[in-house]
Phi, psi and omega in degrees: 000128181288159185280129182309320185283331170284334179277000183302304179301305182297317184298321185289316183295317179298325177290322177294315175301314177298313174301315185290321169290329175292330179283328177281325178295323179290340175277350182259163183289129179268000190212147178222161180270134182263133177082160176263131181291151180286313189272146178296322187295318178293323183287326178293322178295326177296325177291353181264349185290121181247051188242114190283336177060029174283165181229082186297324177302317176300314174303307187296318181287327175297320171298324172289333175291313179301316183293321177306311171303315180304319178298313183304317193285338177252007178245173180226165168064221186295323178299310178305321176286325174296321184283329171299322173298320179294327174296325171297315181299315178297318174298326175292319172308308179309310179298312175301317183290324177293320176292322175300314181297322181303324181272317194270324188297318182293331172299316182292325177295311179305312188298313179304318187290320181291326181295335186260007174084012173277083183276166178070022181254136177255147177240152180212170180286148176271169172300332179293327180294314178297322179296322178294325177289320181294320177295320182295321184289321175293331169299318176300321182286316184287327177288325174300311178299323176294330178289320183290320192252355183308320178299334180261003181278152175297155184238150164298144184285168186286350176294343172282353188287164183296138173309138177084359178290330179246142179292133177293137177298143177273123178228145177269158183305335176294321176288344180275141176278171186299327181290319176300318180299316183291324175298316176301310182303314175300328176276006169088020182250154182262099188295345177269349182283143180290150182290136184287150184264000000 
């Protein structure tokens, strides 16, 4: 087993590539016509087929996986782990949708071809359909590793937190340097006024 801290970069990078692959593959044709038809009538009928064989559910869920990776990179603690868990759920959904498309899209394309009278034509899954399944399976593996290893992964420092997230230290005018006092005046604040509660 690799050290979780050292695996951070490779796991995140693989997860991003896998999610991107599934998103692109889901938006590409998942089925194609196998072999060249012999007669001209069949070739003409095939030109009329307007079935894209896209898998929008695969693309949508893969984009959720990518969004989860983005949040995992900028969060800490339990939130990071919870978002990684959401990524696992989305990755499993992507896998189910991609496998379903691998089986059903060629059949739907064949129905469209037969409806136009192009008999004797075979349909098969495209390479994009296979890529969608592979990307989805990789997403399951990487998001699962993220859930297990996220507590030991490096985190962004608190300097990247939103302004005002941490309370500013309270200092009295006596503790402030003259430079701090002049800076407060330049900002339009009264350095001698008590801090609001």
